[in-house]
N, C-alpha and C positions, 0 to 999 in steps of 0.2 A: 592587180587588184589585191593580191595577197599582201604585197608590200605596203600598200596604203592602209589596209586593215591593221597590220602590225603597228604602223606609226600611230594610228588612232588609239590602239590599246595601250601603247606606251604613254601617250599623253594623259589618258584616263588614270593610269597608275600613278603618274607624277602628281596629278591633281589630288588623289586620295592621300598622298604622303604629306601634302601641304595643308596644315590646319586652317590657314587663312585664305583658302582658295575661294570660299564663298563670298569674301568681302571684295569690295571694289579696289582698284589699283591705289586709290588715295588712302583707303583704310589699311591696305596691306603694307604700306610703307611706314605706318605709324608704330614706332618702337620707342620705348622710354629711353631718354638720353642718359638716365642715371642707372637704372637696373637692367636695361636692355631687354625688357619683356615686351612682347608684342601686345597689340590692343586686345587680342582675343583672350589673353590671360590677365593683363593688368587692368582692363576695363577702359572707361572713357579717359581720353588724354586731354591735357591742357596744352594748347598751342602757344608756345612762346614766339616762334618764327615759323616759316614754311617748312623748315628742315628740322627744327628742334621741338620735341614733344616730351612732356613729363607726365607720368601717371600721378594720380591723386595721392597714392601712398607715399611716393618719394617727395612730392611737394609738401605733404603734411610733416614728414620727418624733417625737411629743411626748415620749415617754419618753427617746429619745436626746438631745433638746435639754435636757431637765431634768437628765440625767446630766452633760452638759457645761456646764450653767449658762447656756445660750443661749436660754431660753424667752422668746418675745415675747408677753406676756399681752395686749398691745393688740389682737391679732387675735381674741381671744375676746370675744364680745358677751355679757357676764354678765347683761344685762337680759333675755335670752331664756332664762335658766335660773333661773326663780323658785324652783324646788323644790330647788336645789343650793346649799348654803352653801359646801362645800369637798369636793373629790374627792381621796381619797388614791390617787394614781396608782401608788404603790408596791404597793398591794394588787392592782392590776390586772395586774401583771407575771406573776402565776402563771396568768392566764387563757389565755395562749398562749405557746408556747416562744420563747426569745430567738433572734435571728439568730446564726448561727455562720458564721465565715469558712470559706470552702471551702478545704480542704487540697489543695495541689498534689500530684498523683500523682507519686511518685518513679518515674523511668524504671526499668523492669524490667531487671535485670541477668541476662542469660542465663548459666546455670551452664555453665561450660566443662567438658568431660569431663576427668576426672583423667588427668594425663600419667603414663604408666608409664615407668620409667627404661629407656631403650634403650641398648644397648652402643655403638651408632654415635653417640649424642649425647654420650657421655663424651669430653672432650678428651684427646688423647694426651699422654703425659708431656712431650714436648718443647714442646707447646703450653702446657701448664701452667707449665713453667719459663720460657718466653718472657714469659708474662703476669706472673710473679713478678719477672722481671728489670726490668720497668718501674717497680716500686715498691721492691724490696729490692736494696741494693747489696752485692756480694760474696756470701759464704756459698754458693759454687757447689756444694760437696758436699751441703750441707744441702738446698738447693733441688732438687737432682736426686733425692735420697733421698725427700723428701716428695712429689715429683711422681709417682714410680713407686708409692709406697705408696698414695697416694690413688687413683691410676688403677686399681690392682689391687683396692682395696677396693670401689670402685663397680662394677667389672666383676663382682665377687662378688655384690653386691646385685642387679645386673641379671640375672645368670644364675640365681640361686636354686638350687634343687635340681632337677636334670634327671632324677632317678630312676635315675642310673647308679651311685649309691652313693658318688660322689666329692663331698665337701663341702669347700669352700675355707675355711680358717680366717681369722679376722680378723688384720689387720696393724696392731695398735695400736703406737704409737710412743712412745719416750722420747727427749726432746730435752734435751741437756746443753750449757750454754753460759754464759759469764760474764754478769753483769748488764749490761743495755744493749746486748746483741749482736743483738737483734731477734727473740727467740723468740715473744713474744706478737704482735708486728707481722706476723711471717711467717704465723702461723695465721690472724689476722684478715684479712689480704689474701687468703689461700687461700679462705676461706669466702665472701668477697665475690665472688671470681672464679667460684666454682662455684655460687653462688646457692643455698646450703643453709643451714639454721638452724645457728647457732653459739652455744654457751654457754661462757663463760669463768668458771671457778670458781677460788677460791683455797683451797689445801689447808690453809692455816694455821688456818682457822676450823673445820675439820672435826673432830668428836670422835665417840667411840663413843656409840651410842644411849643416852639417859638422862642424859647429862651436858650441862653448859652449853656451848653452841656449836651449830653446824649439823649436822644429820644427814647421813649420806652420800647419802641420796636427794635432798637439796637440789640436788645437782649436776644431776640430771635435771629438777628443777623449773625451773631456769633455762633448760634446753633446751626444755622444753615451753612456757615463756613466750615464748621466741624464735620458736617455731613457731606462735604465736597459739593455743595450746592444741589444736593439731591433732596428735593422737597419731601418726597415720600419717606425717605429715611429719617429726615429731620423731624417729621411729624410723630415719630416714635422715640424721640430722644429724651434727655434729661436736662433741665435748666436749673442751675444752682445760683441763686441770687444772694451774694454775701453782703454783709453789713446792712441787713434789712432794717436794723434798728435806727439807721441814720435817716430814714424817711419818716420818722415819727412826726406827729404834729408838733409844731413849734409853740411853746407856751409863752404867754404874755407878749405877743407881738401884734402890731397893727398893720404890718406889711403883708403883701400877698405871699402865701406859702407855696412857692413854685417848685421846691424840692422836697416837700414834705407830704402833706395831705393830698396835694394835687397828683403826685406820683402814685400814691396808693390808689386813688380813684382810677388812674390810667391803667394800673396793673390788674384791675378787677376783671376786665374782659379777657385778658390773657389767661388768668388763673381759671376762669369759668370755662372757657372754650369758645373761640370765635375765629372767623377767617380774617386774617390781618395781612395787609400789604406790607411787605418787609423789604427795605432797601438791601440790595446785594452788594457787599463790599464797602459799605459806608455806615456811618452812625446816624445819619439823618436823611430825610427825603429831599430830593431836589430834582430838577428837570433832567439832569445829566446822569442820574443813577437809575439803573433798571430795577424794577420791582417784581417781587414774587409773592404770590398769595399762599400763606401758610395757615393751616387749620391747627389750632392749639388744643383741640379736643382731647388728643391722646398724648400730649406732652406732659411729662411729670415735672412739676415745679417743686423745688426744695428751697426754702428760704432759711437763712441762718444769720445769727447775730449774737454778739456778746451781751447786748442789752445792759450797759452799765447803769448803775443806780436802780436797777430793777429789784435788787435785793433790799434796798431801803423801802421800796413800796411794799414788798412782802412783809418786812418787819413791822411796818406801820399797821398793816392789816392784822397781823398776828398779835401785836401788842394791844389791840383794842379789846382783846379778851381779858386783859389784866384789870384788876379792880383793887380797891383798898381792903386790906385785911390780912390775916395771917397766911392765907392760902393764895394770895395774889402772886402773879408771875412778875418777875423782875423785868424792867424794860431793856436791860442789856442781856437778856437770856439768849438771844439769837445772834449776838455780836460775833461769837467765835464759831458759828456754824458754817462749815466749809461748803456744804452742798445744800445751801438754803434754796437754791433755784429749783430743787425737786418739788417744792411746795407751791410752785407758781400756778396761777389760775388764769382763766381768760379775762377775768376782771382786772387782774394785775397788769396784763399786757395792754388792756384797754386804757388803764390809767397811765401807762407809760407813754401813750400817744398813738397807738395803732387804732384805726377806725374799726367799728364792729363789722362792716361789710368785708373788710380785708381779712380779719381774723376768721370770719365765717367760711372763707374759701380755703382755709388751711386747717382742715379738720384734725390732722394728726400733729399733735404738739408733744415734743419730748425734749429732755434736757441732757446735757453732757456734764459729767462730774469734773470738778477741778482735780488736777493731777497732784498726786501725793509723791513723797520722796521715793517710796517703793515702786510706784508706777514709772517714775522717771528712770530708775535703774533698769526696769524691764524694757522700756522703750529703747534704751541704749543698746541692748544686746539681743532681744528676742525676735523682733519682726524679721521678715525675709530680707528686707533692704534696710536693716538697722544701720545707724550711723557708724558704729564700730566696725561692722562688716564692710562698709564702704571704704574706710581707711585701711583696713586689713588688705583689701583687694588692691588699693593704690600702692601699698608698700610691697605686696606680693609681686607686682610688676618689676620691682627692683630686686626681687629675690630676697626680701627681708620679711621676717615674721614679726607681727605686732601683737602684743598681749597687754591686757589691762587687768590689774589686780582688783579684787573685790572692794578694798578700801578706796581705790582710785575711782571706781564707779560711784561709790557712795559720796565721795567728796564732790564729784561733778554734779550729781543730783542735788546735793545740798546747795551748791552755788547757783544752780538753775532755779531752785525754789526761792532764793533771795531776790532774783531778778523779777519774779512774778509776771513772766511773759509766757509761761507754759513750755511746751516742748521745743519752741523756737529757740529758747535760750541754750539748749543742749549743744546745738551745732556751733553757736557762737563761742561757747566756752572751749569746746574741743579744738576749734580752729585756732584759738589763741594759744593753747598749749602744744599743739602739733606743729606750729609754725617753724620753730627752731629745729625740730626733728626732721621735718620734710626738707629743710634747707641743708642740713649737715649730712644726712645719710647718703645722697648721691656722690659725696666727695670720696668716700671710702668703700671699695668693693668688698672689703673683708668683714663688714658688719653683717651678722646673720640674724640677729633678733633684737627687738627693742621692747622693753617692758615698762609700761607706765604705772607708776606707784602713787599711792596716796600722798606721800611726802612731796612728790613733784607737783601734784595739784595744789597742795597747801603751801607751795613755795618754800619748802623746808629741805629740799634735796633735788636730785636730778633723776632722769629715767635710767634704768639699767640697760647697758649696752652689752650684748654678747657677740664677741667676734667669732668667726668660724674656727672651731677647734681651740678656743681660749675661754677660760671662766669669765662669768659676767662681771662687768665693772660699771661704776656709776659715771654717767656723763655729766660733765661740768660745762655750764654755759659760758 
């Protein structure tokens, strides 16, 4: 009996030493043909034959090597596979899922609470003007008017309706100034400083609904796109409609005025404040374009235009005061007046072709002065992003210093005044004179400084080139 007990104990100890003792005989014999791991460690096996089993890890490695063309068939002992002539491993891919690369979890962005516009957060008019002074030269009256109007508008938005029955009306603006005087630049700078969405539209392409051209609602489509399709954000933005003088009433025509008075009539509801269905990402409404409802009650509209021939209307009104006699005014008294637009009245704008209803929805009317030669020189060098600073930065990337003499700046301003296109002429002139310099400088790494002189601008000489460690010399084209 003692011997039998000892034999039983020995069998139990052997059973504990074998990890696969709990499995059946069939499972105990399953060992991976490739890595020689038992089923208990490798997991479920793939049965190729009754004697050959492969774990899923080894099968996956084999498939990966075959896909890359790096299979080493020498590791397979085909003599041990008498019952297999060829195995189509592609058919085995469906037996278990492919490995997928783990996707990195993107960091969760905590949604910030929406900021409500607070009256205290709105910059005061003098702060707005100080910021505009850093970018816009001159136009003191215009900057003061636009600063006060914007400040009052956003106070109106922040205050809302307090239930006292007093509702502040919108301060839409009409900006009149000669071409190149800075109308668009002033509005773009203002929107950047206030960090509000801005849409700049051109009135020349606007037509009455149903005709070729952009619908009136396309103005708000651009604002919605600038606000990343956020309707609430867009409803507190700024819309600048340029070339507003192009939609004046056409004179002496018997045809339907689809791009003039009709557009003015269509813009009335936008300027006043109404809920408008706006196409998202398109210029006109159709069945394939989604629509958003935008309330224009708190959108600030700024209209601008050069209003050519408006000066003649002002002269005609002023010359009516002249009479016959020794104290009579001469009819050519105002011919040389540069800033005649300052004396514009609502009646003059009406005579130009703007309907009274449209003018009435633009209560703030102000003008921009024509640029003088002195202002041109200041525009070249004073603003934060002045044209000269832009070129100096370009050459600084080549480790070359760029300088302009005072007589060069005066000569550039004089040429710009001759073109009569405002500040836009400055860049065109500088681009012309800087072409050869920008082409030649990268050829020689020894150039340290380039000085633009008045003689070079007047085509009487060349720029002064200073080599590193060598006195300056004149560059010959």
